DOLUM-753433 format. One record per residue (C-alpha): residue in three letters; z, x, y; residue number from 1. Coordinates in pm, 1 decimal. Layout:
! DOLUM-753433
{ala, {Z, X, Y}, NUM}
...
! end
This chain:
! DOLUM-753433
{met, {7250.2, -5125.3, 2464.0}, 1}
{asn, {7023.2, -5079.0, 2759.6}, 2}
{asn, {6728.3, -5305.2, 2684.2}, 3}
{lys, {6593.5, -5595.8, 2479.7}, 4}
{thr, {6470.0, -5374.9, 2195.0}, 5}
{asp, {6809.0, -5208.5, 2156.6}, 6}
{ile, {6981.3, -5544.3, 2116.0}, 7}
{leu, {6721.4, -5710.8, 1894.3}, 8}
{gln, {6695.3, -5427.5, 1644.4}, 9}
{thr, {7065.5, -5363.2, 1608.8}, 10}
{his, {7274.7, -5497.8, 1321.8}, 11}
{pro, {7472.3, -5813.7, 1405.9}, 12}
{gln, {7799.7, -5622.7, 1367.3}, 13}
{glu, {7691.3, -5362.2, 1619.9}, 14}
{phe, {7603.2, -5650.0, 1849.8}, 15}
{val, {7951.6, -5794.9, 1793.8}, 16}
{cys, {8101.4, -5460.7, 1899.1}, 17}
{phe, {7886.2, -5467.9, 2213.9}, 18}
{leu, {8003.4, -5820.2, 2293.6}, 19}
{arg, {8366.3, -5717.6, 2247.2}, 20}
{glu, {8316.9, -5421.3, 2481.1}, 21}
{glu, {8167.0, -5654.9, 2740.8}, 22}
{gly, {8451.8, -5902.8, 2702.0}, 23}
{ile, {8216.3, -6177.1, 2582.5}, 24}
{lys, {8375.6, -6419.9, 2335.4}, 25}
{arg, {8125.2, -6703.2, 2364.5}, 26}
{phe, {7777.5, -6718.7, 2515.4}, 27}
{tyr, {7469.5, -6938.4, 2523.8}, 28}
{phe, {7100.5, -6963.1, 2602.7}, 29}
{val, {6994.5, -7301.0, 2743.0}, 30}
{tyr, {6643.1, -7422.1, 2816.9}, 31}
{asn, {6575.0, -7551.7, 3167.5}, 32}
{pro, {6292.0, -7808.5, 3143.0}, 33}
{gln, {6229.3, -7797.6, 3518.3}, 34}
{thr, {6168.7, -7422.8, 3537.1}, 35}
{gln, {6065.5, -7395.9, 3169.1}, 36}
{thr, {6290.0, -7094.3, 3126.7}, 37}
{met, {6585.6, -6996.7, 2910.6}, 38}
{gln, {6907.8, -6941.8, 3100.4}, 39}
{ser, {7163.8, -6694.9, 2970.9}, 40}
{ser, {7534.4, -6750.9, 3024.0}, 41}
{his, {7577.4, -6376.6, 3087.5}, 42}
{pro, {7343.1, -6142.9, 3278.0}, 43}
{gln, {7392.7, -5870.3, 3014.3}, 44}
{leu, {7224.8, -6100.8, 2762.7}, 45}
{gln, {6928.1, -6206.0, 2973.7}, 46}
{pro, {6694.8, -5975.2, 2773.8}, 47}
{leu, {6765.2, -6192.7, 2468.9}, 48}
{ala, {6687.2, -6506.9, 2668.0}, 49}
{glu, {6354.0, -6353.2, 2766.7}, 50}
{phe, {6276.1, -6263.0, 2405.3}, 51}
{ile, {6355.0, -6616.5, 2289.5}, 52}
{gln, {6143.8, -6775.3, 2560.5}, 53}
{ser, {5843.6, -6548.9, 2495.3}, 54}
{asp, {5843.1, -6591.9, 2117.9}, 55}
{pro, {5541.9, -6805.5, 2018.4}, 56}
{arg, {5629.3, -6838.6, 1650.8}, 57}
{asp, {5987.8, -6961.4, 1621.7}, 58}
{phe, {6080.5, -7082.5, 1970.7}, 59}
{met, {5981.0, -7439.0, 2056.5}, 60}
{gln, {6171.1, -7529.9, 2372.1}, 61}
{his, {6504.6, -7525.7, 2190.9}, 62}
{glu, {6750.3, -7710.7, 2410.2}, 63}
{gly, {7042.1, -7477.4, 2356.1}, 64}
{leu, {7159.3, -7185.3, 2142.7}, 65}
{phe, {7538.5, -7140.7, 2137.1}, 66}
{phe, {7741.1, -6853.2, 1993.4}, 67}
{gln, {8084.2, -6708.4, 1949.8}, 68}
{val, {8242.6, -6399.5, 1801.0}, 69}
{ser, {8503.2, -6545.9, 1567.1}, 70}
{pro, {8844.3, -6451.6, 1704.5}, 71}
{glu, {8997.9, -6318.5, 1385.2}, 72}
{tyr, {8717.8, -6173.6, 1172.0}, 73}
{asp, {8451.7, -6049.3, 1417.3}, 74}
{thr, {8177.3, -6267.9, 1273.0}, 75}
{leu, {7878.7, -6381.0, 1479.7}, 76}
{gln, {7871.2, -6760.8, 1459.5}, 77}
{gly, {7598.1, -6976.1, 1608.3}, 78}
{ala, {7476.2, -7331.9, 1658.8}, 79}
{phe, {7103.1, -7364.2, 1724.0}, 80}
{val, {7011.7, -7695.8, 1887.5}, 81}
{his, {6639.6, -7765.9, 1887.3}, 82}
{arg, {6568.6, -8123.1, 1997.6}, 83}
{thr, {6808.5, -8413.7, 2048.0}, 84}
{val, {6576.4, -8691.5, 2163.3}, 85}
{arg, {6643.0, -8897.8, 1847.7}, 86}
{gly, {7016.0, -8820.5, 1847.6}, 87}
{gln, {7269.8, -8546.9, 1789.2}, 88}
{ala, {7129.2, -8226.9, 1643.6}, 89}
{ala, {7216.5, -8224.7, 1274.2}, 90}
{gly, {7180.6, -7957.8, 1008.2}, 91}
{gly, {7387.6, -7735.1, 782.7}, 92}
{val, {7563.0, -7406.7, 853.4}, 93}
{arg, {7412.6, -7108.1, 674.4}, 94}
{tyr, {7623.7, -6803.0, 589.1}, 95}
{trp, {7391.0, -6512.7, 528.2}, 96}
{asp, {7318.2, -6139.9, 562.5}, 97}
{tyr, {7090.1, -6041.6, 848.9}, 98}
{pro, {6966.3, -5684.6, 901.4}, 99}
{thr, {6902.9, -5729.7, 1274.2}, 100}
{val, {6989.8, -5958.6, 1563.7}, 101}
{glu, {6621.5, -6054.4, 1583.6}, 102}
{asp, {6624.1, -6172.2, 1221.3}, 103}
{tyr, {6936.4, -6374.4, 1293.2}, 104}
{leu, {6792.4, -6542.9, 1602.0}, 105}
{arg, {6454.6, -6612.9, 1443.5}, 106}
{asp, {6607.4, -6767.4, 1133.2}, 107}
{gly, {6832.8, -6993.0, 1337.3}, 108}
{met, {6552.6, -7112.3, 1564.1}, 109}
{arg, {6315.9, -7178.7, 1277.3}, 110}
{leu, {6578.4, -7360.0, 1070.6}, 111}
{ala, {6676.2, -7581.1, 1365.6}, 112}
{lys, {6313.4, -7668.4, 1434.3}, 113}
{gly, {6271.5, -7755.0, 1067.4}, 114}
{met, {6567.5, -7990.8, 1083.8}, 115}
{thr, {6413.5, -8174.6, 1379.4}, 116}
{arg, {6104.4, -8235.9, 1171.8}, 117}
{lys, {6294.9, -8323.1, 856.7}, 118}
{asn, {6516.4, -8577.9, 1029.9}, 119}
{ala, {6225.1, -8731.5, 1218.1}, 120}
{leu, {6006.0, -8769.2, 906.8}, 121}
{ala, {6299.4, -8925.3, 723.9}, 122}
{gly, {6339.5, -9183.2, 999.8}, 123}
{leu, {6694.8, -9071.1, 1081.6}, 124}
{trp, {6832.5, -9117.9, 1430.7}, 125}
{trp, {6932.2, -8755.2, 1447.7}, 126}
{gly, {6783.2, -8456.3, 1621.7}, 127}
{gly, {6748.8, -8110.5, 1474.0}, 128}
{gly, {6995.5, -7823.9, 1470.1}, 129}
{lys, {7130.0, -7551.4, 1245.7}, 130}
{gly, {7444.3, -7344.6, 1218.9}, 131}
{val, {7415.2, -6977.9, 1125.3}, 132}
{met, {7690.7, -6726.5, 1055.6}, 133}
{ala, {7600.7, -6360.3, 1003.7}, 134}
{arg, {7808.1, -6200.7, 729.1}, 135}
{asn, {8043.4, -5928.2, 843.4}, 136}
{pro, {8018.1, -5662.4, 569.1}, 137}
{glu, {8360.5, -5531.0, 664.4}, 138}
{ile, {8550.7, -5840.7, 552.5}, 139}
{glu, {8601.9, -5970.9, 200.5}, 140}
{thr, {8469.9, -6325.7, 207.5}, 141}
{ala, {8560.4, -6376.2, -159.0}, 142}
{asp, {8920.1, -6384.6, -36.2}, 143}
{glu, {8996.1, -6757.7, -13.5}, 144}
{asp, {9236.5, -6720.8, 277.1}, 145}
{ile, {8992.0, -6516.8, 484.9}, 146}
{arg, {8708.8, -6754.8, 408.7}, 147}
{ala, {8915.9, -7060.1, 496.4}, 148}
{tyr, {9017.6, -6907.3, 828.3}, 149}
{leu, {8657.7, -6812.8, 906.8}, 150}
{tyr, {8531.7, -7167.3, 852.7}, 151}
{arg, {8821.6, -7316.9, 1047.9}, 152}
{glu, {8716.7, -7091.3, 1335.8}, 153}
{tyr, {8366.3, -7226.8, 1301.0}, 154}
{gly, {8495.0, -7582.9, 1314.9}, 155}
{glu, {8680.5, -7510.4, 1637.8}, 156}
{phe, {8361.7, -7359.4, 1778.1}, 157}
{ile, {8168.4, -7676.5, 1688.6}, 158}
{ser, {8429.8, -7887.9, 1866.7}, 159}
{ser, {8367.3, -7684.3, 2182.3}, 160}
{leu, {8008.3, -7816.4, 2184.4}, 161}
{gln, {8133.0, -8172.0, 2239.9}, 162}
{gly, {7909.9, -8337.2, 1981.9}, 163}
{cys, {7561.0, -8214.8, 2066.8}, 164}
{tyr, {7548.2, -8060.0, 1715.6}, 165}
{val, {7681.6, -8199.7, 1387.2}, 166}
{thr, {7714.4, -7943.1, 1111.3}, 167}
{ala, {7694.9, -7971.2, 732.1}, 168}
{glu, {7666.5, -7763.1, 414.4}, 169}
{asp, {7386.3, -7512.4, 368.6}, 170}
{val, {7307.2, -7188.0, 185.6}, 171}
{gly, {7615.8, -6970.3, 145.4}, 172}
{thr, {7851.7, -7256.2, 233.3}, 173}
{ser, {8041.7, -7480.2, -9.0}, 174}
{val, {8205.9, -7821.8, 4.7}, 175}
{lys, {8543.1, -7644.0, 18.8}, 176}
{asp, {8416.4, -7450.9, 322.1}, 177}
{met, {8315.3, -7779.5, 485.5}, 178}
{ser, {8668.6, -7907.2, 432.2}, 179}
{asp, {8790.6, -7609.3, 633.7}, 180}
{val, {8530.7, -7678.0, 902.4}, 181}
{phe, {8653.9, -8038.1, 910.3}, 182}
{ser, {9006.0, -7916.9, 988.9}, 183}
{gly, {8869.1, -7791.0, 1321.3}, 184}
{thr, {8618.6, -8059.3, 1415.4}, 185}
{arg, {8510.9, -8415.4, 1347.1}, 186}
{phe, {8147.5, -8320.6, 1409.7}, 187}
{thr, {8062.8, -8244.4, 1048.8}, 188}
{thr, {7932.7, -8406.2, 731.2}, 189}
{cys, {7928.7, -8303.1, 362.0}, 190}
{ile, {8308.0, -8287.3, 354.3}, 191}
{pro, {8480.4, -8360.4, 20.0}, 192}
{ser, {8476.3, -8716.0, -107.4}, 193}
{val, {8857.8, -8723.7, -125.5}, 194}
{val, {8864.7, -8731.9, 256.0}, 195}
{gly, {8573.1, -8973.1, 290.2}, 196}
{gly, {8276.6, -8734.4, 291.2}, 197}
{ser, {7954.8, -8729.8, 91.8}, 198}
{gly, {8023.1, -8393.3, -73.2}, 199}
{asn, {7756.1, -8158.1, -204.1}, 200}
{pro, {7406.9, -8271.4, -93.5}, 201}
{ser, {7220.8, -8057.0, -347.5}, 202}
{val, {7176.2, -8317.1, -622.0}, 203}
{pro, {7008.4, -8574.6, -393.4}, 204}
{thr, {6792.2, -8292.3, -256.5}, 205}
{ala, {6670.0, -8208.9, -605.8}, 206}
{arg, {6581.2, -8574.8, -668.2}, 207}
{gly, {6367.9, -8574.1, -354.9}, 208}
{val, {6177.9, -8263.2, -463.9}, 209}
{val, {6086.9, -8443.5, -786.3}, 210}
{cys, {5936.4, -8725.6, -577.4}, 211}
{gly, {5723.2, -8476.2, -385.1}, 212}
{met, {5596.2, -8326.6, -709.3}, 213}
{glu, {5508.0, -8669.6, -847.7}, 214}
{ala, {5316.2, -8761.2, -531.9}, 215}
{ala, {5112.2, -8439.9, -543.6}, 216}
{leu, {5020.2, -8497.2, -907.8}, 217}
{asp, {4925.7, -8855.7, -828.9}, 218}
{phe, {4703.5, -8739.7, -543.0}, 219}
{leu, {4523.5, -8496.7, -776.2}, 220}
{asp, {4486.0, -8763.2, -1047.5}, 221}
{gln, {4690.5, -8548.9, -1285.2}, 222}
{gly, {4922.2, -8822.6, -1403.2}, 223}
{asp, {5297.6, -8769.2, -1393.5}, 224}
{leu, {5533.2, -8481.5, -1475.3}, 225}
{glu, {5530.9, -8540.4, -1849.4}, 226}
{gly, {5375.8, -8245.9, -2031.0}, 227}
{lys, {5361.1, -8022.2, -1722.3}, 228}
{thr, {5487.2, -7666.3, -1682.4}, 229}
{ile, {5701.6, -7602.2, -1376.2}, 230}
{gly, {5795.2, -7266.7, -1225.6}, 231}
{ile, {6126.1, -7262.6, -1038.5}, 232}
{gln, {6237.5, -6982.2, -809.4}, 233}
{gly, {6613.0, -7010.6, -757.6}, 234}
{met, {6854.6, -7172.7, -1003.7}, 235}
{gly, {7142.7, -7243.4, -766.4}, 236}
{asn, {7272.1, -7559.8, -600.9}, 237}
{val, {6932.0, -7731.7, -595.4}, 238}
{gly, {6735.7, -7541.1, -858.9}, 239}
{gly, {6994.6, -7607.3, -1130.3}, 240}
{pro, {7001.4, -7987.2, -1091.6}, 241}
{leu, {6623.3, -7987.8, -1043.4}, 242}
{ile, {6580.8, -7841.0, -1389.8}, 243}
{gly, {6783.5, -8128.7, -1536.0}, 244}
{phe, {6583.8, -8395.1, -1352.2}, 245}
{leu, {6255.0, -8240.6, -1462.0}, 246}
{phe, {6357.5, -8240.5, -1826.1}, 247}
{glu, {6443.9, -8610.5, -1784.9}, 248}
{lys, {6078.5, -8652.0, -1680.6}, 249}
{asn, {5971.2, -8489.9, -2009.7}, 250}
{val, {5808.4, -8181.0, -1864.8}, 251}
{lys, {5663.6, -7952.2, -2128.2}, 252}
{gln, {5825.6, -7630.7, -2012.7}, 253}
{ile, {6023.2, -7481.3, -1725.7}, 254}
{leu, {5998.4, -7119.2, -1618.8}, 255}
{ala, {6291.7, -7027.6, -1396.2}, 256}
{trp, {6416.2, -6718.9, -1215.8}, 257}
{asp, {6711.3, -6613.1, -1005.5}, 258}
{ile, {6854.0, -6285.5, -874.9}, 259}
{asp, {7195.8, -6370.0, -1023.7}, 260}
{leu, {7212.3, -6303.0, -1400.6}, 261}
{asp, {7541.8, -6490.6, -1439.6}, 262}
{leu, {7387.9, -6798.3, -1279.3}, 263}
{val, {7081.5, -6770.7, -1504.8}, 264}
{asn, {7307.5, -6765.8, -1810.6}, 265}
{gln, {7518.4, -7058.8, -1684.9}, 266}
{val, {7217.2, -7281.8, -1621.9}, 267}
{thr, {7041.5, -7182.2, -1943.9}, 268}
{ala, {7351.3, -7272.4, -2145.7}, 269}
{lys, {7329.0, -7630.8, -2015.1}, 270}
{phe, {6989.6, -7685.4, -2180.1}, 271}
{pro, {7015.7, -7528.7, -2527.2}, 272}
{asp, {6760.7, -7764.8, -2683.0}, 273}
{lys, {6502.4, -7754.8, -2404.2}, 274}
{lys, {6207.9, -7528.3, -2346.3}, 275}
{leu, {6357.6, -7331.6, -2059.7}, 276}
{glu, {6249.4, -6971.1, -2015.7}, 277}
{ala, {6478.5, -6818.8, -1755.6}, 278}
{gly, {6542.8, -6467.7, -1637.8}, 279}
{ala, {6705.1, -6257.3, -1368.9}, 280}
{val, {6469.3, -6078.3, -1130.3}, 281}
{ala, {6504.0, -5837.7, -841.3}, 282}
{arg, {6495.3, -5988.5, -494.6}, 283}
{glu, {6164.8, -5815.7, -416.9}, 284}
{asp, {5995.7, -5911.0, -746.9}, 285}
{thr, {5669.9, -6094.2, -667.9}, 286}
{ser, {5538.9, -6115.3, -1024.8}, 287}
{ile, {5699.7, -6458.4, -1067.8}, 288}
{phe, {5444.9, -6609.9, -829.7}, 289}
{ala, {5172.1, -6532.0, -1081.9}, 290}
{ala, {5331.8, -6742.1, -1354.8}, 291}
{glu, {5105.3, -6983.8, -1541.3}, 292}
{cys, {5235.5, -7323.6, -1430.1}, 293}
{asp, {5119.9, -7654.3, -1286.7}, 294}
{ile, {5372.5, -7656.7, -1001.3}, 295}
{phe, {5553.6, -7367.6, -837.0}, 296}
{ser, {5884.8, -7465.8, -678.2}, 297}
{pro, {6063.6, -7232.9, -429.6}, 298}
{asn, {6433.6, -7318.7, -420.2}, 299}
{ala, {6594.7, -6997.8, -295.1}, 300}
{thr, {6549.9, -6833.2, 44.0}, 301}
{gly, {6269.2, -6873.4, 298.1}, 302}
{ala, {5954.4, -6676.8, 388.3}, 303}
{val, {5852.9, -6640.2, 22.4}, 304}
{leu, {5496.6, -6764.0, 76.4}, 305}
{asn, {5304.3, -6490.6, 255.0}, 306}
{pro, {4990.5, -6273.6, 228.7}, 307}
{thr, {5142.7, -6086.5, -67.4}, 308}
{thr, {5251.9, -6383.0, -278.1}, 309}
{ile, {4997.5, -6655.9, -200.9}, 310}
{pro, {4701.7, -6479.4, -368.7}, 311}
{leu, {4913.9, -6445.7, -684.5}, 312}
{leu, {4976.0, -6818.0, -726.6}, 313}
{lys, {4812.7, -6985.8, -1025.1}, 314}
{ala, {4979.0, -7322.3, -964.9}, 315}
{lys, {4775.8, -7576.5, -767.7}, 316}
{ile, {5087.2, -7742.6, -623.7}, 317}
{val, {5377.4, -7584.2, -436.2}, 318}
{cys, {5678.4, -7810.1, -386.1}, 319}
{gly, {6038.5, -7696.2, -348.5}, 320}
{ala, {6363.0, -7731.1, -157.6}, 321}
{ala, {6389.3, -7391.1, 12.2}, 322}
{asn, {6372.8, -7409.9, 390.3}, 323}
{asn, {6095.5, -7227.1, 577.5}, 324}
{gln, {5898.5, -7126.4, 269.6}, 325}
{leu, {5605.9, -7007.8, 483.2}, 326}
{glu, {5664.5, -6665.0, 635.9}, 327}
{asp, {5423.9, -6761.7, 913.4}, 328}
{pro, {5387.5, -7140.7, 944.6}, 329}
{val, {5028.2, -7123.4, 1073.0}, 330}
{arg, {4880.2, -6828.5, 886.8}, 331}
{asp, {5031.3, -6908.6, 547.8}, 332}
{asp, {4970.7, -7282.9, 567.5}, 333}
{leu, {4602.5, -7205.9, 620.3}, 334}
{ala, {4599.8, -6948.5, 339.3}, 335}
{leu, {4737.5, -7199.7, 88.3}, 336}
{phe, {4480.0, -7454.6, 202.0}, 337}
{gln, {4198.0, -7203.4, 163.4}, 338}
{his, {4321.6, -7119.3, -187.8}, 339}
{asn, {4298.0, -7491.4, -271.8}, 340}
{ile, {4673.8, -7512.2, -329.6}, 341}
{arg, {4845.2, -7837.1, -232.4}, 342}
{tyr, {5152.4, -7733.0, -37.0}, 343}
{ile, {5418.9, -8000.7, 13.0}, 344}
{pro, {5604.1, -7896.4, 331.1}, 345}
{asp, {5969.1, -7821.0, 268.1}, 346}
{phe, {6091.8, -8045.1, 549.8}, 347}
{leu, {5917.6, -8336.9, 378.5}, 348}
{ala, {6031.1, -8274.0, 20.2}, 349}
{asn, {6390.1, -8161.3, 79.2}, 350}
{arg, {6508.7, -8440.8, 310.2}, 351}
{met, {6755.0, -8602.4, 70.5}, 352}
{gly, {7043.3, -8370.0, 151.3}, 353}
{ile, {7049.6, -8477.2, 514.0}, 354}
{val, {6971.9, -8839.6, 420.4}, 355}
{asn, {7276.1, -8831.0, 192.5}, 356}
{ala, {7490.6, -8708.5, 481.8}, 357}
{ala, {7340.5, -8928.8, 752.8}, 358}
{asn, {7537.4, -9244.6, 688.5}, 359}
{glu, {7882.2, -9101.8, 610.1}, 360}
{gln, {8033.4, -9275.6, 911.9}, 361}
{tyr, {7903.7, -9613.8, 793.6}, 362}
{gly, {8077.1, -9612.5, 457.0}, 363}
{tyr, {7942.7, -9618.8, 103.1}, 364}
{val, {7758.4, -9864.2, -118.1}, 365}
{lys, {7691.3, -9807.0, -487.1}, 366}
{asp, {7324.3, -9720.9, -537.6}, 367}
{asp, {7289.5, -9742.8, -160.5}, 368}
{pro, {6949.7, -9904.2, -85.0}, 369}
{leu, {6925.6, -9711.2, 243.5}, 370}
{leu, {6934.6, -9389.8, 40.6}, 371}
{glu, {6745.4, -9500.2, -268.7}, 372}
{arg, {6442.2, -9626.1, -74.5}, 373}
{his, {6358.1, -9265.4, 14.5}, 374}
{leu, {6314.3, -9203.0, -359.8}, 375}
{his, {6108.1, -9513.4, -434.2}, 376}
{lys, {5731.7, -9512.6, -458.4}, 377}
{asp, {5670.2, -9834.0, -268.1}, 378}
{trp, {5856.4, -9782.9, 64.5}, 379}
{glu, {5602.4, -9667.3, 323.7}, 380}
{his, {5833.8, -9394.7, 460.7}, 381}
{ser, {5955.7, -9265.9, 122.3}, 382}
{ile, {5902.3, -8905.3, 16.7}, 383}
{phe, {5633.8, -9020.6, -227.0}, 384}
{gln, {5437.1, -9225.0, 26.7}, 385}
{thr, {5476.5, -8974.4, 310.6}, 386}
{thr, {5355.3, -8696.4, 82.0}, 387}
{leu, {5050.5, -8902.5, -12.1}, 388}
{gln, {4985.0, -8976.3, 355.2}, 389}
{val, {4994.7, -8606.6, 443.6}, 390}
{leu, {4775.3, -8502.8, 149.7}, 391}
{arg, {4514.9, -8771.1, 223.8}, 392}
{lys, {4505.1, -8679.8, 592.9}, 393}
{ser, {4473.6, -8313.4, 502.8}, 394}
{cys, {4179.8, -8388.6, 276.2}, 395}
{ser, {3999.9, -8622.2, 517.2}, 396}
{thr, {4036.3, -8391.9, 818.4}, 397}
{asp, {4004.4, -8056.8, 639.4}, 398}
{thr, {4341.4, -7953.5, 783.2}, 399}
{pro, {4630.8, -7771.2, 609.7}, 400}
{thr, {4916.5, -7994.4, 495.4}, 401}
{ala, {5200.2, -7837.1, 695.4}, 402}
{glu, {4999.2, -7876.5, 1015.1}, 403}
{ile, {4948.9, -8246.2, 939.6}, 404}
{ala, {5318.3, -8297.0, 859.6}, 405}
{met, {5432.2, -8105.8, 1167.9}, 406}
{arg, {5212.6, -8316.1, 1397.8}, 407}
{leu, {5353.1, -8636.4, 1249.3}, 408}
{ala, {5712.4, -8512.4, 1263.8}, 409}
{asp, {5681.4, -8377.0, 1619.0}, 410}
{arg, {5547.4, -8710.3, 1741.7}, 411}
{leu, {5832.1, -8898.2, 1575.2}, 412}
{ser, {6089.6, -8650.1, 1708.7}, 413}
{leu, {6005.6, -8756.4, 2064.2}, 414}
{glu, {6109.8, -9118.0, 2003.4}, 415}
{ser, {6430.2, -9172.5, 2198.1}, 416}
{his, {6749.3, -9291.9, 2030.5}, 417}
{pro, {6753.7, -9672.8, 2074.5}, 418}
{ile, {7113.6, -9681.1, 2201.2}, 419}
{phe, {7211.8, -9341.5, 2339.4}, 420}
{gly, {6877.8, -9206.4, 2456.6}, 421}
{his, {6854.4, -8831.1, 2502.6}, 422}
{arg, {7230.8, -8783.5, 2510.4}, 423}
{gly, {7225.7, -8436.0, 2356.2}, 424}
{arg, {7057.2, -8290.8, 2661.9}, 425}
{gln, {7319.9, -8457.9, 2881.1}, 426}
{ile, {7596.4, -8298.4, 2675.7}, 427}
{ile, {7435.9, -7955.7, 2704.5}, 428}
{ala, {7395.1, -7995.1, 3080.5}, 429}
{ser, {7762.2, -8088.0, 3099.3}, 430}
{leu, {7862.5, -7782.2, 2896.0}, 431}
{val, {7672.3, -7557.8, 3134.5}, 432}
{ala, {7803.7, -7727.1, 3449.8}, 433}
{glu, {8165.5, -7728.9, 3339.2}, 434}
{gly, {8167.8, -7394.4, 3159.7}, 435}
{ser, {8395.1, -7554.9, 2903.2}, 436}
{his, {8216.5, -7406.6, 2600.2}, 437}
{leu, {8283.3, -7053.6, 2721.5}, 438}
{ala, {8658.8, -7105.4, 2753.5}, 439}
! end
């Protein structure tokens, strides 16, 4: 690999082979605020640092990007730390297929930036970060022993970062996986309840999405969810529970889709007496966006709202749990606004997973008021009230909703932790000075 293009466009496993040949087990890219440049731990990887720094879409002065090739199963594992002014970077670890190194890096940076905004809008004293593991197609991750070892390796990697990033569950990762991560690090949440964790965060996340939907309907003077038709893309960890909560709200009908036929059948069987029309679709199927519904809810993967799908939408509200729903956060936010579609930014509506995990270290209270207030309509910082605030500001200033929410979140993300200040940056500086992460 002789240049930046060669590295960026290669498959992650080819990149892993290159790293092995170069004797690189761990590496990093760290932002220097004085020189405003990204520093690479290895000169061979400087082209990647230059790509990251020059990227105007997904890079936003991320404080540090840390990586390792897992010792046993040649898997590229990363921790993307965006901003730690409010506290330790916090966000789940995603286990996913990536066609190129560029796709891997972009997804990690965008997800970490989204977590900064999500945590800030939720009022949590956490910064934003994300873990990302690129699937190695040569290993069988359905094998429980292999999977357990892989996640234990990831936990050990997280420990090497000395607490600047706290991981959790995300797409492709289960509570059992988090238990294996926990065996290698204390810097994790969403571990099983039997060892004191908060478990699967998907159900609280689904409850929060319902609040976002209700706020959008209220803003449009369309009443509540009763009698409405909802389109749901993705019937997995969040989409499945969301269907149940919506039926509790007496929606008229739910149209739901997923790429997994077995999952479609499992979820459908739970609601035999409800008006649920569900089906399996191909990953590239865009016809679902044209469904006749009041609200369209993306709950699968990101980048689903783009120049191809937005013109198809018949719903006047988009509100779901999927991260990074906009393929381009500026272009597609504006397109939705111009189509008179009220878009509820994902990092506003899907906060409840991280809220559920935020207070694990402080113990548990039944019907915890610190959690439940996010779901109430009267608390000024609740999902409902924040959604109304964003929609009203969007209307009064003729500005797309995601832009309004990002401005608010970015301002809040610069408020320093009241006790520890900007400790995350100190930890990263220490990692670089000592070289301990690379050991």
